VMD Tcl script that draws the C-alpha trace (Angstrom):
set ca {
  {-28.34 28.40 -43.26}
  {-26.18 25.55 -41.94}
  {-24.06 25.49 -38.68}
  {-24.49 21.88 -38.00}
  {-20.81 20.70 -38.26}
  {-17.52 21.46 -40.76}
  {-17.84 17.70 -41.70}
  {-21.06 18.66 -44.09}
  {-19.08 21.78 -45.83}
  {-18.22 21.37 -49.77}
  {-15.04 20.07 -51.17}
  {-12.59 22.93 -52.08}
  {-12.42 23.64 -55.71}
  {-8.82 22.83 -55.51}
  {-9.27 19.51 -54.01}
  {-11.79 18.54 -57.24}
  {-8.96 19.48 -59.28}
  {-6.35 17.66 -57.72}
  {-8.46 14.66 -58.00}
  {-9.16 15.07 -61.43}
  {-5.69 15.75 -62.27}
  {-4.68 12.31 -60.48}
  {-6.94 10.20 -62.46}
  {-4.16 8.80 -64.65}
  {-2.24 5.35 -64.68}
  {-0.31 5.19 -61.57}
  {1.57 2.78 -59.10}
  {-1.17 1.41 -57.04}
  {-1.62 1.69 -53.04}
  {0.71 4.24 -51.99}
  {3.56 3.58 -54.19}
  {2.57 6.73 -56.65}
  {4.50 9.50 -56.99}
  {1.87 11.84 -54.82}
  {1.99 9.49 -51.89}
  {5.61 9.06 -52.22}
  {6.04 12.85 -51.82}
  {4.13 13.23 -48.35}
  {7.06 12.28 -46.58}
  {8.93 15.28 -47.88}
  {5.90 17.88 -47.50}
  {5.12 17.27 -43.99}
  {8.93 17.46 -43.24}
  {9.00 20.71 -45.02}
  {5.86 21.75 -43.43}
  {6.77 21.01 -39.45}
  {10.86 21.68 -39.75}
  {11.77 18.31 -39.09}
  {11.64 14.91 -40.67}
  {8.23 13.48 -40.92}
  {6.41 10.58 -42.24}
  {3.14 11.15 -43.67}
  {0.17 8.10 -44.30}
  {-2.96 9.16 -45.67}
  {-6.41 7.26 -44.33}
  {-9.75 7.87 -45.48}
  {-10.96 8.89 -41.85}
  {-10.22 10.70 -38.63}
  {-11.13 7.91 -36.42}
  {-8.68 5.74 -38.01}
  {-6.10 8.06 -38.19}
  {-6.29 8.57 -34.49}
  {-6.72 4.89 -33.59}
  {-3.72 3.76 -36.33}
  {-1.64 6.12 -34.47}
  {-2.38 5.24 -30.98}
  {-2.04 1.47 -32.24}
  {1.64 1.96 -32.68}
  {2.01 3.31 -29.23}
  {0.09 0.97 -27.22}
  {-0.01 -2.50 -26.35}
  {-3.47 -4.21 -25.82}
  {-2.77 -4.50 -21.98}
  {-1.91 -0.64 -21.82}
  {-4.04 2.48 -21.91}
  {-3.96 6.08 -23.38}
  {-4.75 8.86 -20.98}
  {-7.23 11.27 -22.65}
  {-9.71 13.72 -21.66}
  {-13.01 12.50 -20.28}
  {-14.68 14.61 -23.12}
  {-12.00 13.78 -25.93}
  {-13.31 12.69 -29.23}
  {-12.08 9.20 -29.15}
  {-13.86 8.90 -26.04}
  {-17.02 10.66 -26.64}
  {-17.59 10.28 -30.50}
  {-15.60 7.41 -32.05}
  {-18.08 4.32 -31.25}
  {-15.26 2.23 -29.26}
  {-12.54 2.24 -32.30}
  {-9.80 2.91 -29.99}
  {-10.53 -0.39 -28.00}
  {-11.23 -2.33 -31.33}
  {-8.25 -0.85 -33.10}
  {-5.70 -1.19 -30.05}
  {-7.06 -4.76 -29.03}
  {-9.08 -3.76 -26.12}
  {-6.37 -1.08 -24.35}
  {-8.10 1.08 -22.15}
  {-8.93 5.01 -22.42}
  {-8.00 6.38 -19.01}
  {-9.76 9.34 -18.32}
  {-8.81 12.66 -16.87}
  {-10.66 15.99 -16.16}
  {-9.65 19.65 -17.02}
  {-11.84 23.12 -18.23}
  {-12.64 22.97 -21.66}
  {-11.55 19.25 -22.05}
  {-8.31 20.60 -21.87}
  {-5.30 18.22 -20.37}
  {-2.50 19.49 -18.00}
  {0.41 17.53 -16.82}
  {-1.17 17.72 -13.21}
  {-4.09 16.44 -14.46}
  {-2.32 13.66 -16.45}
  {-0.55 12.88 -13.15}
  {-3.98 12.52 -11.28}
  {-4.57 9.97 -13.72}
  {-1.35 7.73 -13.54}
  {0.22 8.41 -10.20}
  {-2.41 6.17 -8.52}
  {-1.61 3.33 -10.86}
  {0.44 0.51 -9.23}
  {3.52 -0.86 -11.33}
  {2.02 -4.77 -11.21}
  {-0.08 -6.60 -13.43}
  {-3.38 -6.08 -11.69}
  {-3.63 -2.69 -13.09}
  {-3.79 -1.16 -16.73}
  {-0.48 0.70 -17.00}
  {-0.40 4.00 -19.09}
  {1.35 3.82 -22.53}
  {0.64 7.06 -24.12}
  {-1.14 10.42 -23.88}
  {-3.78 11.85 -26.35}
  {-4.83 15.29 -26.50}
  {-7.13 16.93 -29.00}
  {-6.62 20.13 -31.14}
  {-8.53 21.98 -30.93}
  {-10.83 20.16 -28.05}
  {-14.13 19.29 -28.26}
  {-14.96 22.42 -26.62}
  {-13.01 24.61 -29.50}
  {-10.14 25.33 -27.09}
  {-6.92 25.10 -28.65}
  {-3.19 24.35 -26.60}
  {-0.62 27.20 -27.44}
  {3.39 26.06 -28.17}
  {3.86 26.34 -24.40}
  {1.01 24.34 -23.35}
  {2.10 21.47 -25.74}
  {5.28 21.58 -24.81}
  {4.75 21.13 -21.04}
  {2.64 18.00 -21.71}
  {5.35 16.45 -24.33}
  {7.82 17.17 -21.59}
  {5.76 15.64 -19.00}
  {4.74 12.63 -21.01}
  {8.30 12.02 -22.05}
  {9.62 12.00 -18.51}
  {7.02 9.33 -17.41}
  {7.99 7.40 -20.98}
  {4.74 8.03 -22.56}
  {4.41 9.19 -26.43}
  {2.15 11.96 -27.18}
  {-0.40 11.83 -29.71}
  {-2.30 14.50 -31.17}
  {-5.89 14.30 -32.69}
  {-5.63 17.43 -34.76}
  {-9.27 17.07 -36.59}
  {-8.91 20.93 -36.32}
  {-5.59 21.32 -36.26}
  {-5.40 24.04 -38.80}
  {-8.28 25.96 -36.94}
  {-5.37 25.87 -33.86}
  {-2.79 26.99 -35.86}
  {-4.93 29.96 -37.26}
  {-5.95 31.10 -33.93}
  {-2.40 30.49 -32.03}
  {-0.81 32.03 -34.79}
  {2.20 29.48 -34.52}
  {3.96 27.61 -36.78}
  {2.92 23.96 -37.04}
  {6.39 22.78 -35.84}
  {5.80 24.82 -32.92}
  {2.49 23.61 -32.20}
  {3.77 20.01 -32.23}
  {7.04 20.05 -30.32}
  {7.23 16.72 -28.59}
  {4.40 15.22 -30.52}
  {5.19 11.47 -31.50}
  {2.07 11.52 -34.25}
  {-0.41 14.08 -35.37}
  {-3.68 13.29 -36.92}
  {-3.69 16.13 -39.21}
  {-7.40 16.87 -40.17}
  {-8.22 17.70 -43.92}
  {-11.92 16.47 -44.24}
  {-13.12 19.23 -42.00}
  {-11.16 21.71 -43.86}
  {-12.45 21.01 -47.35}
  {-11.23 18.12 -47.95}
  {-13.43 15.50 -49.25}
  {-12.09 12.21 -47.89}
  {-8.35 11.89 -46.78}
  {-6.85 12.67 -43.45}
  {-2.98 12.42 -42.53}
  {-1.37 10.73 -40.11}
  {2.06 12.69 -39.59}
  {4.62 10.63 -37.55}
  {8.01 12.03 -36.15}
  {9.32 8.61 -35.78}
  {10.53 6.45 -38.80}
  {9.89 3.33 -36.82}
  {6.51 3.98 -35.84}
  {5.46 5.04 -39.37}
  {6.55 1.73 -40.81}
  {4.62 -0.17 -38.15}
  {1.81 2.00 -39.17}
  {2.05 0.93 -42.78}
  {1.36 -2.61 -41.69}
  {-1.41 -1.80 -39.26}
  {-3.08 0.19 -41.96}
  {-3.22 -2.22 -44.41}
  {-4.45 -5.05 -41.60}
  {-7.20 -2.24 -41.04}
  {-8.38 -2.03 -44.55}
  {-7.39 1.18 -45.18}
  {-4.60 0.64 -47.58}
  {-6.61 2.06 -50.64}
  {-5.50 0.69 -54.50}
  {-5.73 4.07 -55.65}
  {-4.22 6.05 -52.77}
  {-3.52 8.41 -55.27}
  {-6.56 10.24 -54.99}
  {-6.09 10.75 -51.12}
  {-2.71 12.30 -51.73}
  {-3.78 14.42 -54.16}
  {-6.52 16.16 -51.74}
  {-3.70 16.29 -49.10}
  {-1.19 18.10 -51.76}
  {-3.99 20.13 -52.77}
  {-4.76 21.63 -49.17}
  {-1.03 21.99 -48.81}
  {-0.47 23.93 -51.88}
  {-0.48 27.75 -51.44}
  {-1.19 27.01 -47.45}
  {-5.00 26.48 -48.69}
  {-5.66 24.58 -45.54}
  {-4.58 27.62 -43.77}
  {-6.86 30.29 -45.36}
  {-9.64 27.72 -45.11}
  {-9.16 27.71 -41.28}
  {-8.89 31.64 -40.94}
  {-12.07 32.14 -42.92}
  {-13.95 29.42 -40.38}
  {-12.50 31.31 -37.40}
  {-13.19 34.56 -38.59}
  {-16.84 33.76 -38.97}
  {-16.93 32.05 -35.25}
  {-15.70 35.19 -34.11}
  {-18.47 37.20 -35.67}
  {-21.13 35.14 -34.10}
  {-19.46 35.09 -30.55}
  {-19.44 39.07 -30.74}
  {-22.97 39.59 -30.34}
  {-23.34 37.21 -27.44}
  {-20.50 37.54 -25.14}
  {-22.45 36.98 -22.30}
  {-24.21 33.45 -23.16}
  {-20.93 32.14 -24.45}
  {-19.84 28.97 -22.27}
  {-16.29 28.59 -23.37}
  {-13.68 31.09 -25.29}
  {-13.72 30.68 -28.94}
  {-10.50 29.59 -30.14}
  {-11.47 28.03 -33.33}
  {-14.46 27.35 -35.38}
  {-16.94 26.02 -32.90}
  {-19.26 28.48 -30.96}
  {-21.00 27.28 -27.78}
  {-24.16 29.23 -26.45}
  {-26.76 29.22 -23.45}
  {-29.85 29.33 -25.04}
  {-33.37 27.89 -23.83}
  {-35.23 25.65 -25.74}
  {-37.70 28.45 -26.73}
  {-34.57 30.32 -28.42}
  {-33.36 27.14 -30.08}
  {-36.62 26.47 -31.52}
  {-37.05 30.43 -32.54}
  {-33.63 30.39 -34.23}
  {-34.75 27.14 -36.20}
  {-38.02 28.69 -37.49}
  {-35.41 31.14 -38.95}
  {-33.79 28.86 -40.72}
  {-30.66 27.96 -39.08}
  {-29.42 24.36 -38.60}
  {-27.33 23.75 -35.52}
  {-26.91 21.25 -32.80}
  {-28.25 20.62 -29.48}
  {-25.53 20.86 -26.51}
  {-26.99 19.55 -23.47}
  {-30.45 20.98 -22.17}
  {-30.05 24.76 -22.12}
  {-26.99 25.20 -24.87}
  {-26.06 24.98 -28.46}
  {-23.30 24.27 -30.77}
  {-22.48 26.17 -33.86}
  {-19.88 25.33 -36.06}
  {-18.44 27.50 -39.04}
  {-17.03 26.08 -42.23}
  {-14.21 27.15 -44.35}
  {-16.77 28.29 -47.01}
  {-19.43 29.63 -44.45}
  {-21.42 32.56 -46.32}
  {-20.73 36.11 -45.20}
  {-24.63 36.74 -45.38}
  {-25.54 33.29 -43.30}
  {-23.17 34.30 -40.86}
  {-24.23 37.81 -40.40}
  {-27.77 36.79 -40.04}
  {-27.18 34.35 -37.27}
  {-25.33 37.22 -35.70}
  {-28.08 39.45 -35.68}
  {-30.26 36.79 -34.56}
  {-28.43 35.69 -31.71}
  {-27.71 39.18 -30.68}
  {-31.58 39.95 -30.88}
  {-32.36 37.10 -28.26}
}
mol new
graphics top color blue
foreach p $ca { graphics top sphere $p radius 0.5 }
foreach p [lrange $ca 0 end-1] q [lrange $ca 1 end] { graphics top cylinder $p $q radius 0.2 }
display resetview
């Protein structure tokens, strides 16, 4: 009964079917009909002009998006525990040719305008200091917290006033939309580029970079090729994205995962380390308690010395979730 990571979840049947259907002679790279249709597809979803590029990983999506915003001598303001800082193996520095991550503080790994100001205001406007070039927020954060429409709009307005484009790492964007009950457009108001995650939510190997500026999208296409992410059979990546968007599979999957997380949280309210706003549950547990849970067949990650993280997936089985909820409540 695995609650290690939604990265390990099964591929949604609709995705497999779409990839099989795409297995026919087509124009190579991103010139096939499915890839060409992504711009219109995302424009419809977000309610404003958008340009969509597929890539094979969330790390590539984040870094290629930021590479359109940041010069090598600049910096990206992000939370100290943002995914691009903690879990991407230095890839931002590699893709951005040495640009710096400028680390901010905030509860639940969330940024605020004040937290961003605390990082950039002390920076002198001269060549001896790294200048901020962009802001990046994670939706949902590394602790499963989500930004509401007002939160995103406030950060975007602050960033725009400072001349900084806003990037959103949306590896779990679907879970945030499901929790907030807002439209994708409302949750990206003022965002320049979104890394739209599909792999954690039922995809096989495709993520999307959604740009809300055509010039940035054009630049990203060149950077994608240079980075080795322009696949010759890109139709298979595009097919996955279309399959997830068809009939709002992406949203239904996220709702299921979120509901499973809420069920787990229901029996351990006093042990919760962070509010459950997506599909991650952080629980205070001793080493002995963690060992006892593993002895019952539950897989999860330790999160520091006295805590554990449980991640529910789009295909979480009701029996497994119920069993873990009972085991947690019985501690």
